[in-house]
ROMARTI-735277 format. One record per residue: residue number from 0; x, y, z of N, C-alpha, C, CB in turn; residue in one letter. Coordinates in steps of 0.1 Angstrom, whole numbers. Last residue first. Glycine has a CB too. Layout:
BEGIN
(NUM, (X, Y, Z), (X, Y, Z), (X, Y, Z), (X, Y, Z), A),
...
***
This chain:
BEGIN
(58, (20, -127, -274), (36, -132, -276), (47, -124, -275), (38, -138, -287), T),
(57, (-7, -118, -251), (5, -114, -263), (18, -123, -262), (11, -99, -262), G),
(56, (-20, -116, -227), (-26, -128, -239), (-14, -123, -253), (-49, -123, -245), G),
(55, (-13, -104, -201), (-18, -98, -213), (-21, -103, -228), (-10, -91, -214), R),
(54, (-2, -121, -188), (-15, -117, -187), (-23, -111, -198), (-16, -108, -178), S),
(53, (24, -123, -189), (15, -135, -199), (5, -125, -198), (10, -154, -193), Y),
(52, (39, -96, -183), (36, -99, -196), (26, -108, -199), (47, -102, -203), E),
(51, (21, -80, -159), (26, -90, -160), (25, -92, -179), (19, -100, -150), K),
(50, (5, -51, -156), (21, -51, -161), (26, -72, -166), (34, -42, -141), H),
(49, (-22, -59, -157), (-18, -59, -168), (0, -57, -170), (-26, -48, -173), D),
(48, (-25, -88, -128), (-21, -74, -136), (-26, -73, -155), (-2, -72, -135), V),
(47, (-37, -115, -112), (-30, -110, -122), (-32, -91, -124), (-34, -120, -135), T),
(46, (-49, -118, -87), (-44, -107, -90), (-35, -101, -102), (-40, -107, -82), D),
(45, (-82, -137, -83), (-68, -134, -96), (-64, -120, -89), (-75, -131, -118), D),
(44, (-96, -154, -60), (-93, -140, -63), (-78, -140, -75), (-90, -131, -46), I),
(43, (-121, -173, -51), (-109, -172, -59), (-105, -157, -67), (-110, -184, -69), I),
(42, (-137, -190, -30), (-137, -182, -36), (-122, -174, -44), (-144, -175, -29), V),
(41, (-154, -220, -31), (-142, -213, -30), (-145, -197, -38), (-131, -223, -38), A),
(40, (-183, -234, -5), (-181, -225, -15), (-167, -220, -10), (-191, -215, -17), V),
(39, (-206, -261, 7), (-193, -253, 2), (-195, -242, -10), (-182, -263, -2), E),
(38, (-240, -253, 13), (-229, -265, 4), (-214, -252, 10), (-234, -266, -22), G),
(37, (-261, -231, 1), (-258, -237, 10), (-245, -249, 4), (-273, -242, 17), K),
(36, (-266, -194, 0), (-257, -205, -5), (-253, -218, 4), (-244, -198, -7), V),
(35, (-270, -173, 10), (-281, -173, 5), (-273, -190, -5), (-288, -155, -3), L),
(34, (-257, -165, 37), (-266, -169, 38), (-278, -176, 27), (-268, -160, 44), G),
(33, (-229, -162, 22), (-235, -172, 27), (-249, -177, 35), (-227, -174, 30), S),
(32, (-237, -140, 12), (-237, -147, 0), (-237, -159, 13), (-223, -145, -13), L),
(31, (-238, -118, 32), (-253, -122, 27), (-247, -133, 24), (-263, -113, 15), V),
(30, (-209, -122, 40), (-216, -128, 52), (-239, -128, 46), (-211, -113, 70), E),
(29, (-194, -115, 20), (-194, -128, 28), (-210, -135, 29), (-187, -125, 44), L),
(28, (-205, -86, 24), (-208, -91, 6), (-208, -109, 11), (-190, -85, -11), Y),
(27, (-189, -79, 51), (-208, -79, 46), (-210, -88, 34), (-215, -61, 40), D),
(26, (-166, -85, 36), (-166, -87, 51), (-185, -92, 52), (-160, -68, 62), R),
(25, (-162, -64, 20), (-162, -80, 15), (-168, -85, 25), (-148, -88, 13), W),
(24, (-167, -38, 39), (-181, -48, 26), (-179, -56, 22), (-185, -46, 13), A),
(23, (-142, -40, 52), (-155, -38, 58), (-165, -43, 49), (-158, -24, 62), D),
(22, (-126, -40, 32), (-128, -49, 40), (-135, -51, 47), (-123, -51, 43), E),
(21, (-131, -15, 24), (-129, -27, 17), (-134, -35, 20), (-121, -31, 15), L),
(20, (-123, 3, 41), (-135, 0, 40), (-144, -7, 36), (-138, 5, 39), E),
(19, (-97, -1, 44), (-104, -11, 55), (-121, -8, 50), (-99, -7, 75), G),
(18, (-93, 11, 24), (-89, -5, 26), (-96, -11, 37), (-74, -8, 30), L),
(17, (-93, 34, 28), (-100, 26, 19), (-103, 16, 17), (-98, 27, 13), A),
(16, (-73, 35, 46), (-90, 41, 50), (-99, 36, 43), (-94, 55, 48), E),
(15, (-50, 38, 33), (-55, 28, 44), (-67, 23, 49), (-50, 32, 54), L),
(14, (-51, 55, 19), (-56, 43, 12), (-58, 34, 21), (-48, 37, 3), L),
(13, (-49, 79, 35), (-61, 82, 31), (-66, 66, 24), (-60, 95, 19), N),
(12, (-26, 77, 43), (-34, 75, 53), (-50, 68, 48), (-34, 91, 60), A),
(11, (-9, 82, 20), (-13, 71, 25), (-20, 64, 37), (-6, 67, 25), Y),
(10, (-23, 96, -13), (-22, 100, 5), (-22, 90, 12), (-33, 108, 13), D),
(9, (-6, 96, -40), (-13, 95, -31), (-13, 95, -21), (-17, 91, -32), L),
(8, (19, 91, -64), (15, 106, -55), (4, 104, -45), (9, 118, -66), G),
(7, (17, 65, -70), (9, 73, -73), (4, 89, -67), (1, 65, -73), F),
(6, (42, 55, -57), (40, 59, -71), (31, 67, -76), (38, 49, -78), T),
(5, (33, 60, -31), (45, 66, -39), (46, 66, -47), (54, 66, -38), E),
(4, (10, 43, -30), (11, 57, -24), (23, 65, -26), (9, 56, -10), A),
(3, (21, 14, -35), (13, 25, -40), (13, 37, -43), (7, 26, -35), A),
(2, (39, 16, -13), (44, 18, -24), (33, 21, -37), (54, 7, -25), N),
(1, (16, 11, 11), (30, 27, 11), (34, 27, -10), (56, 17, 27), R),
(0, (9, -8, 3), (-3, -2, -5), (10, 11, 1), (-26, -4, 1), M),
***
């Protein structure tokens, strides 16, 4: 998070606050989802971003 703040010239404290809000929203989402889905659920998070050569699909 600190690297992102420095790289893009963003306020580190604001980014941490936003990350906390995202965590709260994610927790709320999973709570609602757990009430709707019966049985086991796997959550897959793909962190692939465009700066990785293989993620662009090109050769």
